VOGU-3710 file (C-alpha; in Angstrom, 3 decimals, decimal comma):
1> xxxxxxxxxx> 62,545/-200,918/9,370  62,216/-204,511/10,577  59,020/-206,422/9,681  57,661/-209,239/11,875  54,606/-211,493/11,376  52,641/-213,216/14,169  49,193/-214,651/14,835  48,705/-212,486/17,940  50,555/-209,358/19,079  50,227/-208,282/22,711
11> xxxxxxxxxx> 51,025/-204,704/23,642  52,401/-204,664/27,181  53,699/-207,501/29,316  51,693/-206,964/32,495  50,373/-210,124/34,122  47,036/-210,064/32,266  48,777/-209,831/28,896  51,161/-212,657/29,789  48,249/-214,859/30,896  46,416/-214,234/27,606
21> xxxxxxxxxx> 49,585/-214,873/25,609  50,376/-218,094/27,480  46,864/-219,497/27,047  46,890/-218,715/23,323  50,411/-220,092/22,886  49,263/-223,400/24,346  46,421/-223,390/21,805  48,899/-223,185/18,928  49,000/-219,446/18,270  52,313/-217,771/17,484
31> xxxxxxxxxx> 52,435/-214,863/19,936  54,661/-211,817/20,294  54,638/-209,627/23,406  55,973/-206,083/22,996  57,204/-204,407/26,191  58,762/-200,969/26,725  60,705/-201,992/29,832  63,736/-204,268/30,158  61,757/-207,041/31,851  58,262/-208,491/31,740
41> xxxxxxxxxx> 55,629/-208,307/34,460  54,530/-204,722/35,014  53,393/-204,543/38,628  54,295/-208,257/38,941  58,030/-207,652/38,778  60,951/-206,538/40,901  63,862/-204,112/40,720  67,313/-203,958/42,281  69,169/-201,180/44,050  72,639/-201,441/45,626
51> xxxxxxxxxx> 72,358/-205,213/45,948  68,821/-205,097/47,370  65,839/-206,654/45,579  62,502/-204,872/45,907  59,026/-206,027/44,918  57,198/-203,497/42,736  53,700/-204,202/44,065  52,742/-207,869/44,574  53,606/-208,786/48,159  50,933/-211,379/48,912
61> xxxxxxxxxx> 48,783/-213,679/46,783  46,031/-216,113/47,685  46,801/-219,820/47,855  44,691/-222,445/46,128  41,116/-222,406/47,403  37,706/-223,715/46,473  36,038/-220,727/44,818  38,675/-218,594/43,103  38,320/-218,753/39,320  41,949/-217,653/39,035
71> xxxxxxxxxx> 42,978/-221,103/40,318  41,611/-222,739/37,164  43,848/-220,534/35,033  46,821/-221,230/37,295  46,133/-224,963/36,869  45,921/-224,598/33,091  49,270/-222,806/32,943  51,021/-224,851/35,663  51,651/-221,656/37,610  51,513/-223,657/40,842
81> xxxxxxxxxx> 54,893/-225,074/39,794  56,384/-221,726/40,861  57,367/-222,181/44,551  55,364/-220,213/47,114  56,294/-219,249/50,677  53,426/-219,329/53,165  53,053/-216,181/55,221  53,097/-216,859/58,991  49,719/-215,108/59,228  47,404/-213,006/57,082
91> xxxxxxxxxx> 48,527/-209,671/58,535  49,153/-207,869/61,808  47,565/-204,591/62,884  49,370/-202,262/65,263  47,678/-199,427/67,156  50,350/-197,963/69,406  51,644/-200,729/71,648  48,637/-202,967/70,931  49,000/-205,505/68,130  46,665/-208,101/66,657
101> xxxxxxxxxx> 47,804/-210,909/64,350  45,121/-212,178/61,953  45,214/-215,899/61,098  44,729/-216,754/57,433  41,902/-219,280/57,806  38,276/-218,998/58,868  38,313/-221,102/62,027  41,418/-219,664/63,693  40,512/-216,127/62,699  37,106/-216,458/64,371
111> xxxxxxxxxx> 38,637/-217,943/67,528  41,338/-215,285/67,895  39,006/-212,409/67,110  36,448/-213,800/69,559  39,079/-213,901/72,302  40,081/-210,303/71,630  36,514/-209,009/71,190  34,215/-211,289/73,258  31,278/-208,885/73,000  31,361/-209,045/69,190
121> xxxxxxxxxx> 31,282/-212,829/68,692  27,761/-212,877/67,241  28,670/-210,288/64,592  31,942/-212,087/63,823  30,109/-215,350/63,167  27,754/-213,512/60,826  30,693/-211,824/59,098  32,449/-215,078/58,236  29,176/-216,821/57,313  28,364/-214,002/54,873
131> xxxxxxxxxx> 31,870/-214,267/53,449  31,589/-218,012/52,831  28,159/-217,673/51,258  29,177/-214,828/48,932  32,230/-216,808/47,852  30,120/-219,843/46,946  27,558/-217,779/45,073  30,111/-215,697/43,190  31,895/-218,650/41,610  28,523/-219,973/40,412
141> xxxxxxxxxx> 27,709/-216,540/38,982  31,158/-216,236/37,390  30,828/-219,604/35,635  27,176/-219,229/34,599  26,457/-219,442/30,890  24,089/-216,461/30,957  24,865/-213,060/32,450  22,197/-211,859/34,867  21,701/-208,131/35,251  21,167/-206,515/38,650
151> xxxxxxxxxx> 17,735/-205,590/37,308  16,875/-209,244/36,733  14,804/-210,545/39,688  16,310/-213,986/39,116  19,713/-212,654/40,208  18,635/-212,197/43,832  16,907/-215,591/43,791  19,970/-217,360/42,400  22,602/-215,435/44,349  20,813/-213,846/47,354
161> xxxxxxxxxx> 23,802/-212,943/49,542  25,982/-211,723/46,678  23,164/-209,560/45,286  22,232/-208,137/48,686  25,725/-207,054/49,640  26,662/-205,753/46,175  24,532/-202,671/46,860  25,625/-202,132/50,486  28,817/-200,214/51,241  31,496/-201,858/53,325
171> xxxxxxxxxx> 31,229/-199,117/55,959  27,450/-199,604/56,322  27,890/-203,365/56,476  30,514/-203,131/59,239  28,393/-200,724/61,249  25,438/-203,110/61,007  27,448/-205,902/62,656  29,881/-204,284/65,090  30,212/-201,502/67,640  33,947/-201,647/68,300
181> xxxxxxxxxx> 35,776/-199,308/65,893  39,111/-201,007/66,468  37,633/-204,357/65,423  36,209/-202,837/62,242  39,591/-201,414/61,259  41,306/-204,720/61,986  38,873/-206,531/59,694  39,267/-203,842/57,013  43,029/-203,458/57,472  43,912/-204,593/53,949
191> xxxxxxxxxx> 41,176/-202,674/52,136  44,028/-200,912/50,345  44,582/-204,137/48,395  41,363/-203,322/46,543  40,019/-199,845/47,234  40,522/-196,636/49,157  37,003/-195,909/50,428  34,998/-198,142/52,829  32,089/-195,730/52,387  31,893/-196,392/48,645
201> xxxxxxxxxx> 33,312/-199,904/48,188  30,793/-202,730/47,844  30,625/-205,032/50,885  30,215/-208,028/48,561  33,446/-207,236/46,687  35,422/-206,848/49,903  34,062/-210,034/51,476  34,711/-211,978/48,284  38,318/-210,846/48,023  38,887/-211,630/51,699
211> xxxxxxxxxx> 37,395/-215,101/51,260  40,106/-216,029/48,775  42,730/-215,545/51,503  40,796/-217,226/54,312  40,161/-220,221/52,015  43,567/-220,504/50,380  45,982/-218,817/52,776  48,401/-215,999/52,033  51,661/-216,593/50,159  54,667/-214,749/48,843
221> xxxxxxxxxx> 56,205/-216,000/45,612  59,693/-217,411/46,116  61,939/-215,192/44,057  59,254/-212,496/43,980  56,341/-211,991/41,617  58,910/-211,694/38,824  59,091/-215,504/38,976  55,373/-215,716/38,059  55,827/-213,369/35,112  58,962/-215,165/33,934
231> xxxxxxxxxx> 57,106/-218,496/34,094  54,457/-217,170/31,689  57,032/-215,569/29,405  58,779/-218,935/29,152  55,538/-220,622/28,039  55,215/-218,092/25,213  58,835/-218,524/24,122  58,646/-222,328/24,390  55,758/-222,267/21,909  57,663/-220,358/19,203
241> xxxxxxxxxx> 56,609/-216,966/20,519  58,743/-213,917/21,213  59,148/-211,354/24,001  60,328/-208,077/22,492  61,728/-205,927/25,311  62,717/-202,245/25,263  60,278/-201,556/22,416  57,513/-199,009/22,874  54,459/-199,280/20,619  53,553/-195,831/19,300
251> xxxxxxxxxx> 51,401/-196,269/16,192  49,142/-198,655/14,278  47,918/-199,378/10,764  44,109/-199,470/10,559  41,971/-200,453/7,575  38,370/-201,614/7,079  37,495/-201,991/10,751  40,620/-203,956/11,614  44,048/-203,306/13,046  46,576/-204,639/10,522
261> xxxxxxxxxx> 49,860/-203,779/12,227  51,516/-201,927/15,077  54,792/-200,005/15,103  57,286/-200,192/17,951  60,269/-197,959/18,588  63,567/-198,838/20,243  65,862/-195,919/20,959  69,585/-196,399/20,419  71,489/-193,264/21,280  70,268/-190,521/18,975
271> xxxxxxxxxx> 68,668/-193,020/16,602  65,459/-195,026/16,771  64,949/-198,504/15,347  61,378/-199,033/14,131  59,779/-202,475/13,998  56,524/-203,149/12,157  54,548/-206,064/13,598  51,777/-207,519/11,452  49,297/-209,819/13,187  45,828/-211,295/12,797
281> xxxxxxxxxx> 44,765/-210,290/16,325  45,943/-207,717/18,872  45,591/-207,664/22,656  46,204/-204,392/24,475  47,584/-204,857/27,973  47,869/-201,166/28,772  45,907/-198,165/29,983  43,110/-196,553/27,930  45,241/-193,438/27,394  47,908/-195,594/25,723
291> xxxxxxxxxx> 45,693/-197,615/23,411  43,737/-194,472/22,524  46,941/-192,899/21,240  48,142/-196,035/19,453  44,763/-196,572/17,782  44,604/-192,905/16,724  41,494/-191,951/18,646  40,794/-188,432/19,769  39,214/-189,263/23,107  39,815/-192,272/25,357
301> xxxxxxxxxx> 36,940/-194,504/26,363  38,333/-193,829/29,786  36,789/-194,937/33,055  37,907/-192,740/35,923  41,365/-193,803/37,152  41,600/-195,262/40,620  43,600/-193,735/43,435  47,356/-193,997/43,649  49,969/-194,668/46,326  53,345/-193,727/47,728
311> xxxxxxxxxx> 55,849/-196,438/48,671  59,014/-196,108/50,732  61,587/-198,785/49,867  64,133/-199,432/52,620  67,310/-201,493/52,296  68,448/-202,493/55,794  71,838/-203,353/57,261  72,621/-207,060/57,461  72,404/-207,033/61,287  68,922/-205,482/61,286
321> xxxxxxxxxx> 66,399/-207,366/63,417  62,752/-206,296/63,216  60,736/-205,945/66,440  59,196/-209,277/67,471  55,680/-207,914/67,089  56,296/-207,245/63,381  54,790/-209,909/61,160  55,304/-210,195/57,407  52,455/-207,886/56,364  51,767/-205,121/58,892
331> xxxxxxxxxx> 49,357/-202,202/59,155  50,024/-199,286/61,470  47,582/-196,773/62,844  47,352/-193,906/65,282  43,886/-194,720/66,551  43,992/-191,967/69,171  45,597/-189,550/66,694  48,509/-188,594/68,957  51,377/-188,510/66,474  52,454/-185,275/64,783
341> xxxxxxxxxx> 53,969/-187,390/62,001  50,778/-189,108/60,893  50,960/-190,363/57,300  47,236/-190,470/56,594  43,969/-189,086/58,008  42,656/-192,665/58,155  42,750/-194,636/61,412  45,147/-196,957/59,588  47,963/-194,888/58,151  50,305/-197,194/56,265
351> xxxxxxxxxx> 51,293/-200,772/55,564  54,765/-202,205/56,079  56,042/-205,418/54,497  58,818/-207,059/56,509  60,461/-209,655/54,266  62,710/-210,901/57,075  59,629/-212,521/58,667  59,350/-215,013/55,806  60,948/-218,452/55,926  64,040/-218,593/53,677
361> xxxxxxxxxx> 64,329/-214,798/53,788  67,551/-213,131/52,636  68,807/-211,970/56,022  71,997/-210,577/54,500  70,078/-207,986/52,468  66,791/-207,450/54,409  64,249/-205,011/53,008  61,106/-203,219/54,154  58,394/-201,685/51,958  56,012/-199,111/53,469
371> xxxxxxxxxx> 52,976/-197,869/51,517  50,246/-195,272/51,901  47,323/-194,625/49,581  47,504/-191,172/48,051  46,058/-189,002/45,295  47,462/-187,924/41,956  46,317/-184,333/42,463  48,510/-183,923/45,527  51,627/-184,837/43,524  50,728/-183,229/40,193
381> xxxxxxxxxx> 52,682/-180,054/40,914  55,653/-178,155/39,549  59,081/-179,779/39,533  60,268/-177,612/42,415  57,158/-178,255/44,522  57,403/-181,967/43,764  60,987/-182,160/45,013  60,118/-180,327/48,239  57,028/-182,464/48,826  58,917/-185,691/48,229
391> xxxxxxxxxx> 61,623/-184,709/50,723  59,044/-183,645/53,325  56,989/-186,843/53,039  60,045/-189,095/53,137  61,478/-187,371/56,217  58,135/-187,398/58,027  57,722/-191,086/57,221  61,121/-191,929/58,653  60,212/-190,020/61,821  56,934/-191,961/62,011
401> xxxxxxxxxx> 58,804/-195,256/61,622  61,025/-194,226/64,531  57,885/-193,847/66,643  56,638/-197,378/65,889  60,120/-198,983/65,941  62,726/-196,913/67,837  66,202/-196,804/66,249  64,972/-198,390/63,013  66,410/-195,519/60,944  69,910/-196,331/62,231
411> xxxxxxxxxx> 69,679/-199,633/60,352  68,651/-198,103/57,001  71,303/-198,229/54,264  69,174/-197,377/51,225  66,016/-195,275/50,865  63,967/-194,713/47,736  60,435/-193,400/47,454  57,959/-193,986/44,631  55,138/-191,465/44,205  52,069/-191,351/41,940
421> xxxxxxxxxx> 54,277/-189,685/39,331  56,737/-192,594/39,585  53,887/-195,063/39,133  52,593/-193,210/36,089  56,038/-193,201/34,449  56,549/-196,885/35,195  53,095/-198,266/34,372  51,837/-195,558/31,960  48,600/-195,678/33,975  46,725/-192,384/33,947
431> xxxxxxxxxx> 47,093/-190,489/37,241  49,377/-193,213/38,585  46,348/-195,483/39,081  47,171/-198,608/41,092  43,885/-200,460/40,524  43,216/-199,461/36,917  39,713/-197,985/36,825  38,042/-196,642/39,957  35,363/-199,218/40,880  33,603/-196,632/43,052
441> xxxxxxxxxx> 32,886/-194,441/40,024  31,680/-197,248/37,751  28,101/-198,445/37,484  27,642/-201,612/39,582  26,121/-203,358/36,597  29,343/-202,802/34,652  31,514/-203,912/37,596  29,456/-207,113/37,823  29,673/-207,770/34,085  33,464/-207,466/34,090
451> xxxxxxxxxx> 33,755/-210,165/36,765  31,780/-212,658/34,670  34,118/-215,262/33,171  32,448/-215,021/29,753  32,775/-211,240/29,523  34,278/-210,361/26,126  36,730/-207,429/26,230  36,540/-206,713/22,491  36,977/-203,293/20,906  33,683/-201,739/19,812
461> xxxxxxxxxx> 35,070/-200,755/16,384  38,080/-202,932/15,580  36,899/-206,537/15,656  40,356/-208,049/15,958  41,390/-205,936/18,977  40,993/-207,235/22,529  41,895/-205,956/25,995  43,424/-207,674/29,021  44,320/-205,594/32,057  43,044/-204,200/35,338
471> xxxxxxxxxx> 41,284/-201,551/33,234  39,019/-204,171/31,646  38,258/-206,718/34,376  39,539/-206,217/37,910  42,862/-205,599/39,619  45,412/-207,576/41,601  46,884/-210,883/40,444  43,453/-212,514/40,675  41,711/-209,766/38,697  44,257/-209,520/35,887
481> xxxxxxxxxx> 44,500/-213,314/35,626  40,779/-213,311/34,925  41,278/-210,436/32,455  43,856/-212,486/30,544  41,533/-215,470/30,450  38,610/-213,334/29,226  40,677/-211,880/26,384  42,077/-215,265/25,306  38,644/-216,882/25,457  37,027/-214,073/23,431
491> xxxxxxxxxx> 39,749/-214,278/20,789  39,415/-218,050/20,519  35,647/-217,713/20,243  36,069/-215,330/17,286  38,140/-218,061/15,648  35,465/-220,700/16,326  37,397/-222,390/19,147  35,486/-223,199/22,309  37,492/-222,670/25,492  35,968/-222,621/28,935
501> xxx> 37,450/-223,501/32,324  35,171/-224,784/35,084  35,398/-226,167/38,593
//
């Protein structure tokens, strides 16, 4: 057995864990990151098939704005040094032959929407005004030195718009402003970035997340999100840290209310090489089911997992040319419900990412990614049923793509489909969760607390164990960046080091 000794050991190399490790490395800590896969990044990574490069999950990130706390962390870690490619627009929505392209800034979005929906201009102005106000209030709340509960009357006085819309569902909010259903679905087109239920999702959370794009623009990372993860891994290695790949943590050594060591296994043929890693502090960048097992607990402190998804990865022939109406990020719907090949009961069925629409795109190996939100229960079936279901869904999806882009299937060279079971195997997230915990099932007070910059994700029993993932803060690159910051800050605070980023 190999023995290693570090100041901080991080279990999992998802983006939140890499952010925490990078921040601590820059503060002088010797950090090791232990990862079961052959590359870092988790959802912020890519994979290759037959010469094609596919993004696992991160297709669009917000540019630098004026109210996104994530930007402070990006500044601290020089993440902006990683080149970004600006998306030609925010997204496009396609209902049959009708398409609408959404600009990625407040002013142009309001103008174009007003031209398309002249009878809804008053509600549109209110919509973007609410968005701006919530954005301004949220960053003040996030940076405040004292957490204010929803029960505290001072919260509504200090942050009136944010407080008001926290307790209103997105569906109710939309219905209060607009009459045109098509407009509502255009505005909510990318709700799948954050949630799967307009009737349960907080209007404040949706407006806030949208504001980050309208303020900063939408960007794809040149080289894919893997470049972001590799940038952070390099910081750790440049500061005498280590990235230990292909090692799965399976056990721990616990004494007197502390974690003393973890054990990682690397399989080599029929043999397994065991590495013992002793550290002063531990950060778990993994799902509750994983750290429950590693920390030898009988029952996970497990918030309900979020929904899952199915993604169809398409490698296209080099002469493939996407229809002119296709933008980079597209959403397709059968508003009149005419198609027999519908992929979802929702008015918006699926998203499609068309990488050829980006400047500097690889036109020799063009790819498309199509995604629908889906449930774990649907796919948690026997092996035989799973195989039949996967074939049926893939074939129906290809037929549906033919309806929105005739002859597209003729240009497909490679097809691969990831299901909730695929996501669970890859991420180890319970039920193939794509957002971590389900925000719709969590108490709003707890959701609010986890967005506060000074939230301390510390284990309730083991005082040297911290957490940094979508399961502890929020999801997406912005959410897990904040999770990494929260974990690093809490750890530093335990060591008597003050660390706080502010606008």
